[in-house]
C-alpha positions in Angstrom: 34.9 -11.4 29.2 33.2 -13.4 26.7 30.5 -11.9 24.7 26.4 -12.5 25.4 23.5 -12.6 23.8 22.3 -9.4 26.1 25.2 -7.3 25.3 24.1 -8.0 21.6 20.7 -7.2 22.2 21.7 -3.8 23.9 23.7 -3.2 21.1 20.9 -3.6 18.6 18.5 -1.7 21.0 20.5 1.7 20.1 20.1 1.2 16.6 16.8 2.3 15.1 15.2 1.6 11.7 15.4 4.7 9.6 12.1 3.9 8.0 9.5 3.0 11.1 12.0 5.3 13.7 11.9 2.1 16.1 14.9 0.1 17.2 14.7 -3.3 15.8 14.9 -5.0 19.2 11.1 -2.9 20.2 9.9 -3.9 17.0 10.9 -7.7 17.0 12.5 -7.4 14.0 15.8 -9.5 15.4 15.3 -13.3 14.8 17.3 -15.9 15.4 20.2 -14.6 17.5 22.6 -16.3 17.7 26.3 -15.8 19.9 29.3 -18.3 19.7 32.2 -16.9 21.2 33.0 -13.9 19.2 30.6 -14.9 16.8 27.3 -13.3 15.7 24.5 -14.2 13.4 21.3 -13.0 13.2 18.5 -12.0 10.6 16.6 -9.0 11.0 12.8 -9.4 9.4 10.7 -6.4 8.6 6.9 -6.0 8.2 7.2 -4.3 5.5 8.9 -4.5 2.0 12.2 -2.8 1.9 13.9 -4.1 -0.8 16.1 -0.9 -1.8 16.5 -0.7 1.8 18.2 -4.1 2.8 21.8 -3.5 2.4 21.5 -0.4 4.1 20.4 -1.8 7.0 22.6 -4.5 6.9 25.6 -2.6 6.6 24.7 -0.5 9.9 23.7 -3.7 11.9 27.4 -4.9 11.1 28.8 -1.4 12.3 27.1 -0.7 15.2 27.9 -5.0 16.4 31.8 -4.8 15.1 31.7 -2.0 17.6 31.7 -4.9 20.8 35.3 -5.9 21.4 34.6 -9.0 21.8 33.0 -9.4 18.4 35.0 -10.9 15.6 32.4 -11.8 12.9 29.2 -10.9 12.1 26.4 -12.2 9.6 23.2 -10.5 8.8 20.5 -11.8 7.0 17.4 -8.8 5.8 14.4 -9.8 4.7 10.9 -8.8 5.1 7.5 -11.0 6.1 4.3 -9.6 5.2 1.3 -10.8 7.2 -2.3 -10.2 6.8 -4.2 -7.5 9.0 -7.7 -7.5 10.9 -10.6 -6.1 9.0 -14.1 -5.1 9.6 -16.5 -7.1 11.6 -18.7 -9.0 9.6 -16.7 -9.1 6.3 -15.5 -12.4 4.4 -11.9 -12.0 4.0 -10.5 -13.0 0.4 -8.8 -16.1 -0.1 -4.8 -15.8 -1.4 -5.1 -11.6 0.0 -3.4 -10.7 3.1 -4.0 -7.0 3.3 -6.3 -4.7 1.2 -5.8 -1.2 0.8 -8.4 1.0 -0.4 -7.0 4.1 -2.6 -10.1 6.7 -2.3 -10.7 10.1 -2.9 -14.0 12.7 -2.0 -14.3 13.9 -5.4 -12.8 13.5 -8.9 -9.8 14.7 -10.6 -7.1 14.6 -7.7 -4.8 11.7 -9.5 -6.4 9.1 -7.4 -6.2 6.5 -9.7 -2.4 7.8 -10.9 -1.5 8.0 -7.2 -3.2 4.3 -6.3 -1.3 2.5 -9.7 1.9 4.1 -8.8 1.6 3.0 -4.9 1.0 -0.4 -6.4 3.7 -0.6 -8.1 6.1 1.2 -6.0 5.3 -1.9 -3.0 5.9 -4.6 -5.8 9.6 -2.6 -6.7 10.2 -2.7 -3.0 9.7 -7.0 -3.2 6.0 -7.4 -2.4 3.6 -9.4 -4.4 0.9 -7.0 -5.2 -2.7 -6.5 -7.2 -4.7 -4.1 -8.0 -8.4 -3.7 -8.2 -10.5 -1.3 -10.1 -13.1 -0.5 -8.6 -14.2 2.6 -10.6 -16.8 0.8 -13.0 -18.0 3.9 -14.3 -14.6 5.1 -15.3 -12.1 2.0 -15.5 -8.8 3.5 -15.7 -5.8 1.2 -14.8 -6.0 -1.1 -17.8 -4.8 1.9 -19.7 -2.6 3.0 -17.1 -1.0 -0.6 -16.7 -0.6 -0.9 -20.3 -2.7 -4.6 -20.4 -5.1 -5.1 -23.7 -7.0 -8.5 -24.3 -9.3 -10.6 -22.2 -9.2 -12.4 -18.7 -9.1 -16.2 -19.6 -11.0 -18.8 -17.1 -9.5 -21.9 -15.7 -12.4 -22.8 -13.4 -16.1 -22.5 -13.5 -17.0 -18.8 -12.4 -13.2 -17.6 -11.8 -11.3 -15.8 -13.9 -7.3 -15.2 -13.9 -5.9 -11.6 -13.4 -4.4 -9.9 -16.0 -0.9 -8.6 -15.6 1.3 -5.6 -15.8 4.6 -4.6 -15.0 4.4 -7.4 -12.7 1.6 -6.7 -10.5 -2.0 -8.3 -10.7 -4.6 -6.7 -12.1 -8.5 -6.8 -12.2 -10.8 -4.1 -13.8 -14.3 -3.8 -15.7 -12.2 -2.4 -18.5 -10.9 -5.6 -19.3 -14.6 -7.0 -19.8 -16.1 -4.3 -22.1 -15.0 -2.3 -25.3 -13.4 0.8 -24.6 -16.4 3.2 -25.6 -18.8 1.3 -24.3 -20.5 3.4 -21.5 -21.2 1.9 -18.2 -25.3 3.0 -17.7 -26.0 0.7 -14.7 -27.7 1.6 -11.6 -26.1 1.3 -8.1 -27.1 -2.4 -7.2 -25.5 -4.0 -10.6 -22.5 -1.9 -10.0 -22.0 -3.3 -6.5 -22.6 -6.5 -7.2 -20.4 -6.4 -10.7 -17.5 -5.2 -8.0 -17.6 -7.9 -5.6 -17.3 -10.5 -8.7 -14.0 -8.7 -9.5 -13.1 -9.1 -6.2 -14.6 -12.4 -5.3 -14.0 -14.0 -8.6 -10.5 -13.0 -9.4 -8.3 -16.0 -8.3 -5.7 -13.8 -6.8 -2.7 -15.3 -6.1 -0.9 -14.8 -3.2 -1.1 -11.2 -2.6 0.6 -9.5 0.3 -1.2 -6.1 -0.6 -4.5 -5.4 -3.2 -4.8 -1.7 -3.7 -8.4 -0.9 -4.5 -8.9 2.1 -6.5 -12.0 3.3 -5.2 -14.6 5.3 -7.2 -14.4 8.9 -6.5 -17.0 10.6 -4.3 -19.1 9.0 -1.2 -22.4 8.1 -2.2 -24.5 5.1 -1.8 -22.0 2.7 -3.9 -19.3 3.8 -2.0 -20.5 3.1 1.0 -21.6 -0.3 -0.1 -18.0 -0.6 -1.2 -16.5 0.4 2.3 -19.2 -2.1 3.9 -18.6 -5.1 1.9 -14.5 -5.0 0.5 -12.6 -6.4 3.4 -10.5 -3.4 4.0 -7.4 -3.5 6.2 -7.1 0.1 5.7 -7.7 3.5 3.8 -5.8 6.0 1.9 -7.2 9.7 1.3 -5.9 11.1 -1.8 -6.6 14.9 -2.1 -5.2 17.9 -3.4 -4.4 21.3 -1.3 -7.5 22.8 -2.1 -10.1 23.5 -0.1 -13.0 22.4 -2.1 -10.9 18.9 -2.2 -10.3 19.0 1.3 -13.7 19.3 2.0 -15.0 16.5 0.1 -12.0 14.1 1.3 -13.1 14.7 4.6 -16.2 13.3 4.2 -14.2 10.2 2.2 -12.5 9.8 5.6 -15.6 10.3 8.1 -17.1 7.2 5.5 -14.2 5.2 6.6 -14.1 5.9 10.2 -18.2 4.9 10.4 -17.7 1.3 8.6 -14.5 0.6 11.1 -12.3 0.7 8.5 -8.8 2.7 9.7 -7.2 5.9 7.7 -3.7 4.9 7.0 -3.3 8.4 5.9 -3.7 11.1 4.1 -1.4 11.9 0.5 -1.6 15.0 -0.6 -1.2 15.7 -4.7 -0.4 18.1 -6.8 0.9 20.3 -4.1 3.4 22.3 -5.9 4.6 23.0 -9.5 8.1 23.9 -10.4 8.4 25.5 -13.6 10.9 23.6 -15.9 12.3 26.4 -17.6 13.1 28.5 -15.0 12.6 26.7 -11.7 10.0 29.0 -9.8 7.8 27.2 -7.4 4.3 27.8 -7.6 1.3 26.2 -5.1 -1.1 26.3 -7.7 -3.8 24.9 -5.6 -3.0 26.1 -2.4 -0.7 25.0 0.6 -0.8 23.1 4.0 -4.1 22.0 3.2 -3.5 18.0 3.7 -1.4 18.6 6.7 -3.8 20.7 8.5 -6.6 17.9 7.8 -4.0 15.3 9.2 -3.8 17.3 12.3 -7.4 18.2 12.4 -8.6 14.4 12.5 -5.1 12.9 14.0 -4.1 11.0 11.2 -0.9 10.4 9.3 0.1 13.2 6.4 2.0 10.1 4.2 3.8 12.8 1.5 3.0 15.1 -1.1 3.6 15.1 -4.7 4.2 17.5 -7.0 2.2 18.5 -10.3 4.4 17.4 -13.0 3.5 16.9 -16.6 5.6 13.7 -16.5 3.3 12.0 -14.4 0.3 12.7 -16.6 2.3 11.3 -19.6 4.2 8.3 -18.5 0.5 6.8 -16.9 -1.3 7.4 -20.3 1.3 6.0 -22.4 0.6 2.8 -19.8 4.2 3.1 -17.9 3.4 4.8 -14.7 6.4 6.5 -13.2 7.9 4.1 -10.9 8.3 2.0 -14.0 9.2 4.2 -16.6 11.9 6.7 -14.4 12.4 3.8 -11.6 15.6 6.2 -10.1 13.9 9.3 -10.6 13.0 11.8 -7.7 8.9 11.5 -8.4 9.5 7.9 -7.9 11.4 7.8 -4.6 8.2 9.9 -3.5 6.1 7.1 -4.5 8.3 4.8 -3.2 9.0 6.5 0.3 5.0 6.5 0.8 4.6 3.2 -0.2 6.8 2.2 2.7 4.8 4.4 5.1 2.0 3.1 4.1 3.2 -1.0 4.3 4.8 0.1 7.8 1.3 2.3 9.1 -0.4 -1.3 7.6 2.2 -3.7 9.8 1.5 -1.6 12.9 -2.3 -2.6 12.6 -4.2 -5.6 14.6 -3.1 -9.0 12.9 -5.6 -11.2 11.6 -6.0 -14.2 14.3 -8.5 -15.7 12.4 -6.9 -18.7 11.1 -5.1 -19.2 14.9 -8.6 -20.1 16.1 -9.9 -23.5 15.7 -13.6 -24.0 13.7 -16.4 -25.0 15.9 -18.6 -27.5 15.0 -21.8 -28.6 16.8 -22.9 -31.8 15.9 -26.4 -33.8 17.2 -24.8 -36.9 19.2 
């Protein structure tokens, strides 16, 4: 009995992607499947960056197919292909940027900026092209966290090149002002400055642009949510009741302007004493998960209250860079993969598929 494509597909249908919990056939990840006698070749193309997972996935596919008695040789190539997804209606898309992910919080002090930069670095570590836009005009922190100094250059009029740190592109008002210069601007000036940073930075072929949003849900935040072409939003909170109260407002703000909520990250969820190992829930427990159940959104993961996270970010080498193989970096990478998986499941941007209609007088 000869080996058939259908038999191979049936075998692959039973193999679950450990990251999405969906089999590779249903997720349409199997590409270029060829069967020649007892030789099988195929590609697994993931819709999310997962460079660290490629080898394990390749081995699992080979192991499953070798259980078929007719199979002699198996060739499997695993890769990622990130595509653009749709944004709010009426908002102009950004050239060379496939997906924009807003990282927001209802209030300050919950570790939003540190979480944003580590998510960006984790996505880059998994093979994606990533940029960070520091949208916190009043308190820009990404230049320090990314260890970037100096001023951006300009090669074209009314544009500037993104700065780079640890392999990711970045734009921030912090690159254009002195460290101790206060931003005493009113709302319209702030939103205008942010739009300039967003649209006049010459981003280079980004799979993801992480926007570190300013804290709060006032006029500035609402204007940004309406004008920035956002693929999805991630809400950062602590388990503390007062933080969750404000996080709910942030979530509702994005819902009002038609931005999908990718999920919620609970920061500072637990503290483990480095001396005795005792675990303490300093800010309460379970608040983030309860909020997810309440609003029907995904819980992306929880991060500990740890001194090293703060020290490494302050030193310009965030945790994912400073300790790439550590336990906390593993959490950031798992959360980043979940963010990318949720984004991959959103509606794709089809604007490039439609022809431009031009009306002419003849």
